[in-house]
C-alpha positions, 0 to 999 in steps of 0.5 A: 588470628592471635597476635603471637602467630607469626612467630610460629611460622617465622624462621622456617628453613625454606629447604625443610618446608614439609618437616617444619610444617609438621614439627610446628603442627601447622597442619592443625591450623585453620587456613585463615590462621596460617594465612594471617601469620604468613601476611603478618610476616610479609607485611614487614618492609625489607630494608636490607634488599629488595627484588621482585619477589619481596616487592610482590610477596604480599600480592602472592600471599593474597592471590594464593589465599583467594584461590585456596578454597578452590583447591581440591582437598587432595592438594590442600596441604601442597597449596598451604605449603606454597603459602608457608614457602612465601613467608620462609623465602621472604625471611631467608 
């Protein structure tokens, strides 16, 4: 992963995941690159608030990354959007 990739997935509006995914050309990224960028975001501890989602976001990214190779091609974009959603919700 390139060190600056997290900035491309940072600041995404959770209400417009599909639009942001397309606008940022994330569909061209490899699965590994997308997952690494999202993991970089959720690896930064949140000091302002803590809840179950914030605490478990890194585990959710890990689980979704492990399952992604098993996703049928027709469902791959949706699975990738779910991974991106974790970063968007984590920052929201």
